[in-house]
Backbone as numpy.savetxt, mean C-alpha at the origin, in Angstrom:
# Nx Ny Nz CAx CAy CAz Cx Cy Cz
47.36 -28.11 -11.31 46.50 -26.85 -11.17 47.53 -25.23 -10.99
47.32 -24.46 -11.60 47.98 -23.45 -12.41 47.66 -22.79 -10.79
49.14 -21.19 -10.07 49.06 -20.62 -9.34 47.52 -19.33 -9.40
47.52 -19.48 -10.49 45.95 -18.38 -11.32 45.22 -19.52 -10.74
45.09 -20.59 -10.98 43.53 -21.05 -10.41 43.20 -21.40 -9.30
44.49 -22.19 -8.21 44.43 -22.12 -6.95 44.19 -20.75 -6.46
44.78 -19.39 -6.87 44.56 -18.23 -5.90 42.72 -17.93 -6.54
42.22 -18.16 -7.18 40.44 -17.90 -7.64 40.02 -18.97 -7.02
40.38 -20.07 -6.63 39.61 -20.78 -5.76 39.94 -20.66 -4.62
40.65 -19.63 -3.96 40.46 -19.56 -2.42 40.11 -18.44 -2.52
39.85 -17.31 -3.41 39.37 -15.95 -3.56 38.10 -16.27 -2.94
37.28 -15.93 -1.96 36.40 -15.57 -0.71 35.10 -14.51 -1.91
34.23 -15.72 -2.03 32.50 -14.89 -2.25 32.91 -13.68 -1.95
31.98 -12.64 -2.83 31.38 -11.42 -2.13 30.16 -11.19 -1.35
29.85 -11.18 -0.42 28.95 -10.95 0.53 28.11 -10.27 -0.22
26.26 -11.04 0.29 25.88 -9.99 -0.10 24.66 -9.33 1.17
25.00 -9.61 2.67 24.56 -9.67 3.66 24.15 -8.64 3.96
25.03 -7.11 3.03 24.23 -6.06 2.64 23.18 -6.15 2.30
22.46 -6.92 1.34 21.61 -6.11 0.89 19.98 -6.55 1.26
19.84 -7.17 2.17 18.43 -7.35 3.07 18.46 -6.04 3.59
19.31 -4.96 4.00 19.32 -4.00 4.71 19.13 -2.54 3.98
19.90 -3.05 2.97 20.28 -1.82 1.30 18.58 -1.28 1.19
17.82 -2.51 0.73 16.56 -2.52 0.21 15.14 -2.30 1.31
16.02 -2.98 2.59 14.72 -2.38 3.52 15.39 -0.42 3.21
16.11 -0.15 3.60 16.23 1.57 4.02 15.75 2.59 1.98
15.87 1.29 0.93 15.09 2.20 0.11 13.81 2.24 -0.07
13.18 1.03 0.82 11.87 1.78 1.56 11.46 3.10 2.56
12.16 3.33 3.72 12.55 4.51 3.75 12.33 5.32 3.35
13.92 4.96 2.27 13.87 6.79 1.36 12.85 6.53 0.31
12.01 5.59 -0.15 11.30 6.35 -1.07 10.27 6.50 -0.08
10.06 6.39 0.98 8.87 7.29 1.91 8.68 8.77 2.05
10.40 8.95 2.75 10.71 10.47 2.73 10.59 11.30 1.70
10.87 10.41 0.38 11.11 10.87 -1.03 9.42 11.66 -1.42
8.40 10.85 -1.18 7.07 11.38 -0.75 6.51 11.90 -0.36
7.01 11.93 0.88 6.97 13.14 1.96 6.80 14.67 1.27
8.14 14.76 0.39 8.89 15.87 0.10 8.48 15.99 -0.96
8.31 15.02 -1.59 7.36 15.63 -3.07 6.51 16.28 -3.05
5.47 15.84 -1.82 3.68 16.29 -1.95 4.30 17.62 -1.19
5.21 18.01 -0.72 5.12 18.96 -0.08 6.16 19.95 -0.32
6.69 19.53 -2.44 7.39 20.84 -2.44 6.63 21.88 -3.04
7.42 22.71 -2.95 7.04 23.73 -3.25 8.10 24.67 -4.26
8.93 23.80 -4.62 9.83 24.66 -5.99 10.08 23.80 -6.44
9.27 23.13 -7.43 8.95 22.49 -8.28 7.84 23.00 -9.37
8.01 23.16 -10.02 6.83 23.72 -11.46 6.06 23.04 -12.11
5.91 22.01 -11.35 4.71 21.00 -11.32 3.52 21.42 -11.29
2.17 21.09 -11.49 0.76 21.06 -11.26 0.87 20.23 -10.05
-0.37 20.31 -8.68 -0.40 19.81 -7.72 -0.89 18.14 -7.80
-0.87 18.05 -8.48 -1.93 16.73 -9.35 -0.71 16.13 -9.50
0.43 16.17 -10.07 1.65 15.28 -10.62 2.93 15.34 -9.46
2.22 16.26 -8.43 3.43 16.25 -7.53 2.72 15.15 -7.00
1.58 15.30 -6.47 0.72 13.93 -5.93 1.00 12.71 -6.51
0.62 12.61 -7.59 1.24 10.99 -8.15 2.19 10.82 -8.04
3.68 12.21 -8.32 4.87 11.39 -7.87 4.90 10.41 -6.18
4.26 11.62 -5.45 4.11 10.86 -4.52 3.70 10.22 -4.39
2.27 9.15 -4.54 1.58 8.27 -5.05 2.51 6.79 -5.06
3.41 7.02 -6.38 3.98 6.44 -7.03 5.32 5.90 -6.03
5.77 6.67 -5.15 7.11 7.13 -4.50 6.67 6.18 -3.51
5.68 5.77 -3.41 4.99 4.56 -2.00 4.66 3.14 -2.73
4.12 3.59 -3.75 4.74 2.55 -4.47 5.85 1.56 -4.84
6.65 2.02 -5.46 8.18 1.65 -4.98 8.91 1.39 -4.02
7.91 1.88 -2.59 8.65 1.93 -1.22 7.74 0.58 -1.48
6.70 0.10 -1.69 5.89 -1.55 -1.68 6.89 -2.94 -2.39
7.93 -2.51 -3.52 8.69 -3.05 -4.23 9.54 -3.03 -3.13
10.35 -2.58 -2.25 11.71 -2.54 -1.74 10.52 -3.58 -0.28
9.73 -3.42 0.28 9.31 -3.79 1.67 9.27 -5.26 0.94
8.42 -5.56 -0.31 8.13 -7.07 -0.80 9.58 -7.92 -1.18
10.47 -7.00 -1.23 11.24 -7.74 -2.24 12.78 -8.04 -0.50
12.66 -7.37 0.48 13.75 -7.14 1.35 13.86 -8.73 2.22
12.31 -9.01 2.83 12.05 -10.39 3.60 12.58 -11.01 2.96
12.29 -10.52 1.44 13.19 -12.31 0.25 14.58 -12.14 0.50
15.29 -11.58 -0.01 16.86 -11.28 0.03 17.27 -11.75 1.66
16.45 -11.39 2.53 17.03 -11.73 4.02 17.15 -12.92 3.71
16.12 -14.20 3.71 15.80 -15.84 3.57 16.83 -16.27 2.72
17.24 -15.66 1.25 17.99 -16.12 0.32 19.07 -15.74 0.98
20.32 -14.90 1.54 21.30 -14.87 1.50 21.31 -15.19 3.49
20.04 -15.63 4.46 20.55 -16.24 5.61 20.35 -14.73 5.76
19.94 -14.42 5.98 20.34 -12.64 6.78 19.16 -12.47 7.70
17.94 -13.56 7.44 17.45 -13.09 9.22 17.54 -12.59 10.57
17.34 -11.28 11.14 17.45 -10.99 12.35 16.71 -10.18 12.67
16.69 -10.44 14.14 15.64 -9.10 14.87 15.96 -7.51 14.48
17.39 -7.40 14.27 18.07 -6.03 13.39 16.45 -5.54 12.56
16.99 -6.87 11.60 15.76 -6.39 10.23 14.91 -6.27 10.16
13.86 -7.09 11.38 12.54 -6.86 11.18 12.21 -5.69 11.66
13.17 -5.26 13.38 12.53 -3.63 13.40 12.94 -3.00 12.60
13.93 -3.00 11.61 14.36 -1.59 11.21 13.42 -1.77 9.86
12.95 -2.93 9.00 12.29 -2.93 8.50 10.61 -2.18 9.03
10.65 -2.51 10.01 8.94 -1.64 11.00 9.02 -0.20 11.16
10.39 0.26 11.30 10.77 1.44 11.37 10.43 2.46 9.51
10.86 1.14 9.01 11.16 2.31 7.57 9.03 1.77 7.26
9.10 0.77 7.74 7.46 0.83 7.07 6.80 1.92 7.87
6.83 2.39 9.17 6.55 3.69 9.36 5.74 4.83 8.94
7.08 5.29 8.05 7.43 5.95 7.34 6.75 5.89 6.22
6.80 4.42 5.38 6.44 5.13 4.04 4.91 4.36 3.94
4.23 3.93 4.84 3.02 3.37 5.20 2.17 3.98 6.24
2.82 4.97 6.81 1.93 5.64 7.77 2.16 7.32 8.02
3.09 7.15 7.66 3.48 9.44 7.74 3.63 9.36 6.39
3.83 8.72 4.98 3.46 9.61 3.75 2.71 9.33 3.20
1.28 8.09 3.42 0.28 8.78 3.39 -0.80 9.16 3.97
-0.50 9.64 5.24 -0.92 10.84 6.07 -1.00 12.23 5.08
0.45 12.41 4.72 0.73 13.81 4.10 -0.14 13.92 2.98
-0.35 12.44 2.52 -0.99 12.65 0.60 -2.94 13.55 0.94
-3.31 12.83 2.94 -4.08 13.22 2.37 -4.63 14.54 2.66
-3.87 14.78 3.58 -3.79 16.58 3.85 -3.04 17.57 2.65
-2.39 16.63 2.19 -2.55 17.29 0.62 -3.67 17.72 -0.26
-3.86 16.57 -0.49 -5.18 15.79 -2.00 -6.48 16.71 -1.08
-7.21 16.67 -0.14 -8.15 16.99 0.53 -8.03 18.72 -0.09
-8.81 19.83 0.25 -8.28 21.06 0.37 -9.96 21.76 0.68
-10.89 21.25 0.90 -12.15 21.11 1.09 -12.16 21.54 2.38
-11.83 20.19 3.66 -12.23 20.54 4.64 -11.32 20.76 5.91
-12.07 22.06 6.91 -11.14 22.09 7.28 -9.73 21.83 7.61
-8.42 22.39 8.37 -7.27 21.75 8.96 -7.55 21.28 10.56
-8.62 21.40 11.24 -8.65 21.24 12.45 -9.79 19.75 11.75
-10.17 19.54 11.04 -10.08 18.13 10.89 -9.55 17.22 10.30
-9.63 17.63 9.17 -8.30 16.95 8.36 -7.02 16.50 8.42
-5.75 17.56 10.02 -4.95 16.80 10.22 -5.25 15.60 11.38
-6.66 15.57 12.32 -6.29 14.58 13.31 -6.68 13.34 12.50
-7.22 13.20 11.25 -7.38 12.20 10.09 -6.20 11.79 10.23
-5.10 12.35 9.47 -4.05 11.96 9.40 -3.07 11.46 10.14
-2.91 12.17 11.49 -2.12 11.50 12.56 -2.95 9.74 13.31
-4.19 10.15 13.17 -4.82 9.00 13.27 -4.02 8.01 12.46
-4.50 8.15 10.91 -3.93 6.85 10.02 -2.77 6.51 10.62
-1.79 7.55 10.81 -0.34 7.46 11.16 0.15 6.57 12.56
-0.60 6.61 13.64 -0.79 6.02 14.59 -1.35 4.58 14.51
-1.99 4.29 14.22 -2.73 2.82 13.55 -2.17 2.50 12.84
-1.20 3.02 11.83 -0.11 2.11 10.87 0.97 1.64 12.35
1.69 2.68 13.53 2.26 2.16 13.73 1.80 1.29 14.70
0.64 1.37 15.68 0.45 0.18 16.20 -0.17 -1.49 16.02
-0.13 -1.23 13.57 -0.44 -2.81 13.29 1.07 -2.90 12.84
2.27 -2.21 13.04 3.05 -3.12 12.64 4.00 -3.52 14.12
3.44 -3.13 15.19 4.22 -3.45 16.87 3.61 -4.32 16.92
2.10 -4.43 16.72 1.40 -6.29 16.99 2.02 -6.89 16.11
2.45 -6.43 14.54 2.63 -7.91 13.73 3.54 -8.50 14.17
4.58 -7.46 14.37 5.69 -7.58 15.23 6.10 -9.01 16.06
5.08 -8.16 17.28 4.97 -9.40 18.89 4.31 -10.97 17.76
2.88 -10.97 17.50 2.37 -11.90 17.28 2.37 -12.66 15.84
4.08 -12.32 14.94 3.92 -13.00 14.24 5.43 -13.58 14.22
6.20 -14.48 15.66 7.50 -14.82 15.31 8.15 -15.14 14.51
7.91 -15.77 14.08 8.57 -16.65 12.95 8.28 -16.13 11.44
9.03 -16.85 10.57 8.73 -16.94 9.18 8.61 -17.56 8.55
7.25 -18.73 9.50 6.72 -19.98 8.66 5.86 -19.88 7.93
5.58 -20.61 7.04 4.31 -19.97 6.00 3.34 -20.21 6.16
3.16 -21.18 7.32 2.01 -20.99 8.25 1.63 -18.94 8.50
2.68 -19.28 9.65 2.56 -17.55 9.92 1.55 -16.30 8.93
2.49 -16.71 7.60 1.63 -15.07 6.92 1.17 -16.24 5.62
0.46 -17.00 6.27 -1.02 -17.35 5.31 -1.84 -16.65 5.23
-1.63 -16.17 5.94 -2.71 -14.25 6.14 -2.31 -13.41 7.18
-3.04 -12.22 7.43 -3.14 -11.91 7.93 -4.08 -11.06 9.10
-3.89 -10.35 10.16 -5.42 -10.28 11.34 -4.68 -8.42 10.89
-6.28 -8.23 10.52 -6.23 -6.70 9.91 -5.28 -6.51 8.76
-6.08 -4.83 8.14 -5.26 -4.67 6.84 -4.25 -4.48 6.94
-3.05 -5.61 6.17 -1.93 -4.54 6.47 -1.54 -3.50 5.90
-0.24 -2.96 6.96 -0.34 -1.42 6.20 0.32 -1.00 5.22
0.84 -1.66 4.19 1.27 -1.17 2.57 0.09 -1.06 1.53
-0.73 -1.97 2.29 -2.14 -2.30 1.46 -3.01 -0.84 1.72
-3.09 -0.84 3.00 -3.56 0.83 3.52 -2.73 2.04 3.39
-2.10 1.81 2.60 -1.33 3.04 2.32 -1.17 3.16 0.54
-1.39 1.67 -0.21 -1.24 1.62 -1.32 -2.94 2.15 -1.43
-3.69 2.02 -0.75 -5.40 2.51 -1.75 -4.91 3.95 -1.05
-4.65 4.36 -0.41 -5.01 5.99 0.10 -3.74 6.10 -1.56
-2.99 5.88 -2.08 -2.22 6.73 -2.79 -2.59 6.36 -4.70
-3.01 5.16 -4.69 -4.27 4.96 -5.69 -5.28 6.25 -6.03
-5.17 6.86 -5.18 -6.24 7.52 -5.42 -5.60 9.24 -6.33
-4.10 9.14 -5.71 -3.38 10.55 -6.24 -2.58 9.89 -7.61
-2.81 9.19 -7.42 -1.98 8.19 -8.99 -3.10 8.34 -10.22
-4.29 8.17 -9.81 -5.90 8.49 -10.61 -5.86 9.19 -11.06
-5.37 10.48 -9.87 -6.17 11.69 -9.90 -5.56 12.96 -11.48
-4.55 12.98 -11.86 -4.33 13.49 -13.08 -4.78 13.27 -14.09
-5.17 11.86 -14.43 -5.49 11.44 -15.68 -7.10 11.62 -15.20
-7.60 12.01 -14.63 -9.66 12.39 -14.05 -9.45 13.78 -14.56
-8.06 14.14 -13.57 -8.73 15.55 -13.85 -8.36 16.42 -15.62
-7.53 15.28 -16.48 -7.24 15.84 -17.55 -8.23 15.29 -18.63
-9.19 14.53 -18.39 -10.66 14.23 -18.77 -11.65 14.92 -19.17
-10.66 16.14 -18.01 -11.89 16.99 -17.76 -11.60 18.61 -19.60
-10.85 17.98 -20.25 -10.73 18.68 -21.06 -10.55 18.44 -22.35
-9.85 17.10 -21.87 -9.32 16.48 -23.45 -10.56 15.40 -24.11
-11.01 15.12 -23.20 -12.74 14.16 -23.95 -13.95 15.21 -24.14
-14.03 15.49 -25.24 -15.17 15.66 -25.56 -16.43 15.85 -25.55
-16.67 14.61 -25.37 -18.00 14.10 -24.44 -17.96 15.15 -23.20
-18.84 15.88 -23.37 -19.24 16.97 -21.65 -20.27 15.80 -20.66
-20.87 14.94 -21.11 -20.95 14.17 -19.76 -19.64 13.55 -19.32
-18.90 12.63 -20.00 -17.69 12.57 -19.41 -17.19 13.52 -18.62
-16.75 14.88 -18.84 -16.09 16.12 -18.34 -16.45 16.19 -16.95
-18.23 16.25 -16.62 -19.27 16.37 -15.61 -19.12 15.50 -15.20
-18.99 13.55 -15.36 -18.54 12.56 -14.48 -16.80 12.96 -14.29
-15.99 13.24 -14.60 -14.78 13.24 -14.09 -14.71 14.29 -13.28
-15.69 15.66 -13.03 -15.70 16.35 -11.82 -15.82 15.98 -11.11
-17.31 15.44 -10.65 -18.04 15.23 -9.77 -16.85 13.68 -8.92
-16.74 13.03 -9.90 -15.51 11.88 -9.13 -14.88 12.65 -7.93
-14.12 13.94 -9.05 -13.00 14.00 -8.45 -13.22 15.45 -7.37
-14.15 15.93 -7.37 -14.95 16.45 -6.30 -14.96 15.65 -5.39
-16.01 14.61 -5.33 -16.15 14.13 -4.35 -14.77 12.77 -3.85
-14.49 12.44 -4.46 -13.03 12.60 -4.21 -12.02 13.42 -2.45
-12.66 14.53 -2.63 -11.95 15.61 -1.51 -12.59 15.45 -0.13
-13.43 14.74 -0.08 -14.26 14.54 1.22 -14.59 12.50 1.16
-14.15 11.97 0.09 -14.14 10.47 0.43 -12.69 10.19 0.74
-11.30 10.27 0.31 -10.69 10.16 0.31 -10.30 10.36 2.68
-10.26 11.57 3.01 -10.19 11.53 4.72 -11.21 10.23 4.94
-12.29 10.61 4.91 -13.18 9.31 5.54 -12.44 7.76 4.92
-11.88 8.00 4.05 -11.36 6.18 3.63 -10.30 6.33 4.89
-9.63 7.06 4.86 -8.60 6.77 5.56 -8.86 6.80 6.62
-10.04 7.21 7.21 -10.08 6.60 8.87 -11.09 5.52 8.73
-11.18 5.14 8.25 -12.13 3.39 7.69 -10.53 2.70 7.98
-9.88 2.68 6.66 -8.59 2.04 6.90 -7.84 1.78 7.96
-7.41 3.18 8.37 -7.14 3.21 9.94 -7.53 2.09 11.07
-9.22 2.19 10.82 -9.67 1.09 12.15 -9.11 -0.71 11.56
-9.44 -0.38 9.77 -9.16 -1.95 9.21 -8.07 -2.31 9.95
-7.28 -1.79 10.06 -5.83 -1.81 10.08 -5.79 -2.91 11.97
-6.04 -2.30 12.66 -6.29 -2.27 13.98 -7.74 -3.37 14.08
-8.37 -3.69 13.81 -8.79 -4.72 13.77 -7.85 -6.11 13.76
-9.03 -7.19 13.90 -9.61 -8.34 13.98 -9.19 -9.48 12.31
-9.82 -8.72 11.80 -10.37 -9.02 10.31 -9.43 -10.17 10.06
-9.69 -10.82 8.75 -8.16 -11.99 8.66 -8.61 -11.52 7.12
-6.87 -11.41 6.77 -6.43 -10.89 5.57 -5.92 -12.03 5.09
-6.64 -12.90 3.63 -5.36 -13.49 2.63 -4.15 -12.90 2.60
-2.73 -13.31 2.36 -1.76 -12.98 2.21 -2.00 -13.21 0.33
-1.52 -11.83 -0.62 -1.57 -12.19 -1.60 -0.95 -13.06 -2.55
0.28 -13.43 -2.12 1.46 -13.89 -3.25 0.81 -15.70 -2.88
0.84 -15.70 -1.62 0.08 -17.75 -1.63 -1.19 -17.76 -2.37
-2.17 -16.71 -2.28 -2.87 -17.12 -2.72 -3.31 -17.03 -4.64
-2.63 -16.12 -5.56 -2.69 -15.52 -6.09 -1.37 -16.40 -7.28
-0.73 -16.60 -6.69 0.84 -17.29 -7.71 1.10 -18.38 -6.57
0.63 -19.28 -6.00 0.49 -20.70 -5.50 -0.43 -21.77 -5.58
0.14 -21.94 -7.42 -0.88 -23.15 -7.21 -2.36 -23.24 -8.45
-2.85 -24.25 -8.05 -4.30 -23.54 -8.96 -4.57 -22.55 -8.93
-5.79 -21.82 -9.64 -6.67 -21.16 -9.76 -8.26 -21.44 -8.40
-8.90 -21.30 -8.19 -9.86 -21.76 -7.89 -11.07 -20.93 -8.60
-12.66 -21.49 -9.53 -13.23 -20.89 -10.31 -13.59 -19.15 -9.54
-13.70 -18.85 -8.23 -14.06 -17.77 -8.01 -12.70 -16.60 -7.49
-11.30 -16.92 -8.04 -10.53 -16.38 -8.72 -9.90 -16.22 -10.54
-10.83 -17.16 -10.96 -10.92 -16.66 -12.36 -11.44 -15.99 -12.06
-12.83 -15.91 -11.31 -13.75 -14.88 -12.32 -13.40 -13.57 -11.86
-12.58 -13.21 -10.84 -12.45 -12.07 -10.05 -11.41 -12.01 -10.61
-10.75 -12.51 -11.33 -8.68 -11.77 -12.24 -10.21 -11.22 -13.58
-10.84 -12.07 -13.94 -11.46 -11.97 -15.07 -12.65 -10.55 -14.92
-12.56 -10.07 -13.68 -13.38 -9.14 -13.70 -12.45 -7.78 -13.28
-10.93 -8.12 -12.84 -9.92 -6.72 -12.71 -9.96 -6.54 -14.36
-9.97 -7.80 -15.10 -9.28 -7.14 -15.93 -10.29 -6.34 -16.96
-11.31 -6.94 -16.51 -12.85 -5.57 -17.37 -12.98 -4.30 -16.31
-12.35 -4.26 -15.10 -12.61 -2.36 -15.12 -10.91 -2.46 -15.32
-9.86 -2.61 -15.63 -9.03 -2.01 -16.10 -9.70 -1.33 -17.93
-9.85 -2.04 -18.27 -10.78 -1.91 -19.46 -11.47 -0.84 -20.16
-12.27 -1.13 -18.48 -14.17 0.29 -18.85 -13.36 1.31 -18.04
-12.96 1.27 -16.96 -12.80 2.16 -15.91 -11.18 2.27 -15.99
-10.46 2.01 -15.96 -9.11 2.25 -16.42 -7.80 3.52 -15.67
-8.62 4.68 -15.80 -8.63 5.44 -14.26 -9.00 5.26 -12.67
-9.86 4.56 -13.04 -10.25 4.17 -12.06 -10.17 2.71 -11.47
-9.74 1.41 -11.84 -9.26 0.45 -11.54 -7.82 0.31 -10.65
-7.13 0.91 -10.31 -6.14 0.86 -9.60 -6.98 1.40 -7.50
-7.50 1.87 -7.82 -9.05 2.34 -6.67 -9.69 1.80 -5.99
-10.25 1.48 -7.82 -11.13 -0.31 -6.47 -10.50 -1.32 -6.67
-9.66 -2.02 -7.45 -8.92 -2.83 -6.74 -8.42 -2.93 -5.39
-8.23 -1.68 -4.85 -7.24 -2.19 -3.39 -8.50 -1.58 -2.76
-9.47 -0.70 -2.68 -10.52 -1.16 -2.10 -11.12 -2.25 -2.29
-11.58 -3.16 -2.94 -12.00 -4.52 -3.30 -11.27 -5.02 -2.11
-10.03 -5.06 -1.62 -8.82 -5.91 -0.52 -8.95 -5.72 0.55
-9.78 -4.34 0.68 -9.81 -3.60 1.72 -10.95 -3.55 2.45
-11.38 -3.96 1.86 -13.28 -4.14 2.58 -14.05 -5.48 1.99
-13.21 -6.60 1.01 -14.14 -7.92 1.19 -14.18 -8.92 2.34
-13.40 -8.48 3.18 -12.73 -9.28 4.79 -14.38 -9.05 5.82
-14.52 -7.64 5.77 -14.71 -7.26 6.59 -16.71 -7.33 5.95
-16.84 -6.86 4.22 -18.55 -7.58 4.27 -18.50 -9.02 4.07
-17.34 -9.70 3.98 -17.41 -11.31 3.92 -18.23 -11.73 5.31
-17.55 -11.16 6.63 -17.79 -11.09 7.31 -18.54 -10.71 8.30
-19.41 -9.11 8.53 -20.95 -9.09 8.30 -22.06 -9.75 7.79
-21.47 -10.30 6.35 -22.94 -11.52 5.80 -23.03 -12.75 6.65
-21.75 -13.29 6.67 -21.84 -14.60 7.83 -22.43 -14.01 8.71
-23.02 -13.06 9.65 -23.01 -12.66 10.22 -24.71 -12.95 10.80
-25.11 -14.15 12.22 -26.97 -14.27 11.96 -27.57 -12.76 11.74
-28.98 -12.38 11.04 -29.66 -11.54 11.03 -29.90 -10.92 12.36
-29.76 -11.37 14.17 -29.89 -10.52 15.18 -28.85 -9.87 15.13
-27.42 -10.15 15.23 -25.88 -10.19 15.48 -25.96 -9.03 14.29
-26.33 -8.63 13.12 -26.14 -7.49 12.31 -27.09 -6.65 12.67
-28.32 -6.88 13.62 -29.58 -6.01 13.83 -28.30 -4.88 14.86
-27.91 -6.03 15.78 -27.60 -4.78 16.82 -26.20 -4.45 16.96
-25.35 -5.15 15.81 -24.59 -4.10 15.27 -23.39 -4.60 15.44
């Protein structure tokens, strides 16, 4: 064996132990960037475009959050430090950033109403993350088959989808020739000024609730689909085709409300009547 070959064999492989931490910090950086974008007064952008960018950054944080756990398991770097760092970054991206979006999105409600709503959303996100850390001690598949309470990324994503849909709806008021479509777009935008703060309150409650939410990945990417899942996928495709501007908000709202509605429908009529 030549000297060069022996030296190559002895050379240690480059460690990827830093990768999970960098992905987690990328999540936190996206959250901070989303907050900065929503409040940025120097960019010569419209408010709709700033909120669109802020919403997209929350989704970018969701991607980092989805891959950091996978990277930790792949590199065998799972640790208590990583779990706590992940929760701290999640609190920024999925707690503070969506609250700022709500504050900046709705300008029809007084500050004494809109600010407490944002604070409530952030506090419930923190409670949700703390409860998850305490009640999910391992990374076993059974522990992640479902969540108790709406996951904070899903709640934040629901808020972000409205910001992402706004520029398209706003453009429909001038770019579409049909006056009925213009009027509909204007009505939807005006309604969202009130809807989004109310939705933030409901999402805050759902995060700290005990409603069971199935994990998206094993349900949709793990094996054969049930007839119900196939029908739901077809309905999602039709939603994208028919009302593409509102497809993301509708899909995220479906995930958020499907579990509590299903539980309510299973209750006996006497229990429903008593609340």
